[in-house]
C-alpha atoms as one frame of an Amber mdcrd trajectory, in Angstrom:
protein
  20.279   9.341  40.121  22.428  12.515  42.163  23.663  15.600  41.045  27.541
  16.023  41.953  28.120  18.291  40.231  25.340  20.656  42.179  26.069  19.016
  45.293  30.023  20.431  44.903  29.223  23.700  44.034  26.933  23.786  47.296
  29.664  21.996  49.393  32.185  25.041  48.168  30.299  28.252  48.687  31.476
  30.536  51.123  32.105  33.755  51.488  34.315  34.215  48.856  32.903  31.991
  46.395  29.439  34.239  46.407  30.735  37.071  46.110  32.931  36.141  43.022
  29.669  34.681  41.882  27.933  37.990  42.472  30.598  40.041  41.065  29.614
  38.873  37.946  26.640  40.592  38.274  27.173  44.055  40.625  30.606  44.510
  40.686  33.570  43.557  43.103  32.853  46.426  45.545  29.421  45.614  45.945
  29.586  42.200  45.151  31.387  42.248  48.671  29.379  43.879  50.726  26.469
  42.119  49.360  27.845  38.875  51.068  28.719  40.167  54.133  24.919  41.393
  54.507  23.598  37.419  53.673  26.486  35.887  56.292  25.446  39.055  58.926
  22.037  39.266  58.832  21.168  36.235  57.410  23.471  33.885  59.112  24.357
  35.833  61.820  28.040  35.544  61.323  30.163  38.326  61.703  33.359  38.932
  59.758  35.234  37.526  62.450  33.319  34.385  61.832  33.946  34.554  58.396
  36.765  34.685  58.640  37.732  31.681  60.685  35.691  29.519  57.854  32.434
  29.383  59.345  31.139  30.513  56.403  31.239  27.029  55.155  28.690  25.360
  57.541  25.326  27.939  56.535  22.502  25.718  55.064  23.804  25.467  51.640
  20.346  25.115  49.212  19.172  28.457  51.184  22.465  29.801  50.113  22.356
  29.079  46.397  18.231  30.435  46.372  19.675  33.234  47.697  22.733  33.349
  45.252  20.042  32.887  42.324  17.517  35.604  43.375  20.288  38.142  43.656
  21.743  37.459  39.945  17.990  38.637  39.271  18.854  41.431  40.642  15.600
  41.186  42.908  16.925  43.813  46.185  19.149  42.534  48.963  16.538  44.114
  51.624  13.953  41.998  49.814  15.527  38.837  50.211  16.654  38.772  54.046
  13.785  40.842  54.443  15.557  43.885  56.617  17.027  46.871  55.296  19.285
  49.535  57.431  18.294  52.998  58.383  20.220  55.465  60.551  21.985  52.287
  62.255  19.368  50.222  62.662  17.681  47.285  61.264  13.785  47.454  59.954
  11.897  45.100  58.582  10.739  45.290  55.048   9.158  43.177  52.356   7.926
  43.265  48.054   5.237  46.295  48.559   7.315  48.834  50.818   9.505  50.943
  49.585  13.775  50.387  50.970  14.892  53.202  52.957  18.007  55.491  51.540
  20.980  56.549  52.886  19.521  59.776  51.340  16.533  59.662  53.537  18.641
  59.496  56.659  19.911  63.039  55.743  16.446  64.468  55.720  15.917  63.098
  59.330  19.171  64.814  60.643  18.335  67.545  59.391  15.051  68.265  61.663
  15.749  70.350  64.857  13.518  69.711  67.529  13.211  72.492  69.925  10.641
  71.113  72.276  10.363  67.387  72.803   7.039  67.389  72.922   6.349  68.396
  69.484   3.680  66.997  66.889   5.056  64.855  64.357   3.424  63.827  60.737
   5.172  61.601  58.461   3.170  61.529  55.451   3.906  58.180  53.040   5.772
  56.568  56.005   6.188  53.279  53.611   8.393  51.150  56.002   7.993  53.759
  58.910  11.897  54.360  59.010  11.505  58.136  59.876   8.827  58.235  61.599
   9.879  55.365  63.935  13.548  57.228  64.199  11.783  60.412  65.263   9.610
  58.298  67.791  13.011  56.910  69.598  15.297  60.012  69.304  12.343  61.733
  71.083  10.034  60.017  73.079   8.055  62.832  74.262   6.789  63.892  70.695
   3.655  62.708  69.712   4.425  61.329  66.469   1.564  60.137  63.833   2.081
  58.561  59.819   0.243  57.836  57.516   0.556  55.440  53.507  -2.287  54.535
  51.534  -1.025  51.030  51.638  -1.974  48.184  54.150   0.824  46.418  53.393
   3.567  49.218  54.288   1.319  50.173  57.205   1.377  46.240  58.706   5.118
  46.471  58.032   5.624  49.730  59.662   3.551  48.814  62.567   5.619  45.953
  62.907   8.768  47.619  63.002   7.466  50.586  65.677   6.705  47.578  68.116
  10.246  46.028  67.698  12.151  49.436  68.023  10.282  49.672  71.370   8.335
  53.022  69.945   4.858  55.000  69.864   3.422  55.987  66.758  -0.036  57.015
  65.906  -0.754  54.950  61.687  -3.000  55.579  59.657  -4.177  54.908  56.426
  -4.615  58.168  53.825  -5.165  58.843  50.897  -3.113  62.363  50.828  -4.386
  62.846  47.389  -8.127  62.655  47.923  -8.763  66.112  48.910 -11.705  65.371
  51.833  -9.023  62.873  53.298 -11.957  60.424  53.832 -10.099  57.511  54.749
  -8.549  59.619  57.707  -9.858  57.858  61.043  -7.863  59.540  63.977  -9.698
  60.788  67.011  -8.231  64.031  66.105  -9.809  66.803  63.970  -7.129  66.613
  60.727  -7.977  70.389  60.630  -8.076  71.520  64.001  -5.064  68.731  65.282
  -2.098  71.146  65.117   1.376  69.761  64.141   4.467  71.517  64.538   6.779
  68.989  61.912   5.172  67.620  58.342   7.980  66.032  56.766   7.487  63.578
  53.624   9.566  61.694  51.582   6.643  60.798  48.563   6.534  59.974  45.052
   8.763  62.255  43.108  10.158  60.222  39.743   8.778  61.351  36.502   7.804
  58.086  34.332  10.395  59.476  31.846  12.825  59.231  33.735  12.850  55.319
  34.345  15.251  54.834  31.678  18.361  55.876  33.773  16.888  53.736  36.688
  18.648  50.653  37.916  16.676  47.232  36.863  16.318  46.088  40.622  14.282
  49.127  41.294  12.046  49.141  38.579  11.445  45.346  38.530  10.925  45.138
  42.245   9.669  47.914  44.506   6.874  49.506  44.435   5.789  52.024  41.601
   3.021  53.637  43.312   6.231  54.717  46.024   7.854  55.990  42.963   6.539
  57.598  39.968   4.235  60.836  39.701   3.281  61.967  36.097   5.697  63.193
  33.887   2.989  66.484  33.689   2.454  67.144  37.086   5.978  66.290  39.209
   5.181  68.055  41.745   1.505  66.636  42.495   2.355  65.299  45.988   4.000
  67.940  46.858   0.974  70.527  46.355  -1.393  68.531  47.871   0.719  67.633
  51.304   1.929  72.260  51.355  -1.741  72.558  51.142  -3.002  70.294  53.999
  -0.114  72.124  55.206  -1.494  75.323  55.564  -4.640  73.811  58.172  -2.931
  71.848  59.883   0.648  73.152  60.671   1.434  75.482  63.311   2.004  79.086
  62.738   5.522  78.942  62.525   5.549  74.675  62.149   7.977  73.199  58.795
   7.774  71.188  55.869  10.439  68.878  55.269  11.143  67.690  51.912  13.005
  64.937  50.414  12.640  65.574  46.579  13.952  65.038  42.996  16.963  67.972
  42.106  15.271  68.267  38.419  12.160  70.139  40.534  14.053  71.723  43.567
  13.120  75.771  41.597   9.763  74.812  40.978   9.047  73.598  44.288  10.310
  76.419  45.725   8.114  78.565  43.533   5.033  76.885  44.536   5.771  76.888
  48.013   6.469  80.695  48.168   3.563  81.062  46.150   0.997  79.098  48.968
   3.123  81.809  51.472   5.335  79.550  53.095   8.800  81.370  54.538  12.388
  80.689  55.169  12.628  78.170  52.198  16.458  76.607  52.360  16.456  74.263
  49.838  19.498  71.505  50.690  22.071  69.214  49.077  22.330  65.670  49.743
  25.749  63.666  50.487  26.050  63.263  46.074  25.794  67.386  45.612  22.234
  67.142  44.347  19.757  69.151  45.672  17.706  66.253  47.476  15.816  68.145
  50.289  13.967  71.659  50.932  12.388  72.836  54.182   9.878  75.791  54.012
   8.019  77.105  57.519   4.426  78.311  57.162
């Protein structure tokens, strides 16, 4: 028997119907933004197309599935397989951290004094940092590490889509011997001008304040650190930086505002100089840089 009510629901699904439905979960402003992203990214419809009524022509069964997934708080980026970063689109999928606007500020903070700089991005995820730097500085040599094979697959695909070259390597930064590093370069002789990282920095005790869509869907290995060692990754990266950074080379980190000062003290104790903490657009201490 045909479910006529379901058929009517499908037939009436358009931008207005979609955002009003999503507003019950996300609120009006966010619901409208999500709905516009669905039509733009999945169906290639501009706002003018939507205003002309073309939004009613999309496959209704697929749109219904998208709506249901969004109602379950699944991130729109995973549903569409795309996330925007610094005005460009990057592939993402479950198991790969979704790029954040805050990280764009970290990339903008980097001033490349030499176009031939050697750059290392640790914990590259989708590759958004490394690929953006490679695109902005085509003569730079950019290397990117991640422990996740899935993340590296996505990052390689993104580099190909953006027509840039990045040397991707599967590396466990917490392995003191870095035995998984298989580059043609010696890890201690290859000298970087810049090491940049947005490592896991959220303590487990902070979970209660986090959004459901992040907790339920994004990779916890890319988010969380033990409560008793919140600087775990920063310490490991800074130790490596003391071996691999050139004299006057720079560390750039995205950080947890709760541990900005302890991290400053840690880097200072490791003989890093010219330490500077920078606020994000919300006024939180979100970034730090230090010179070797």
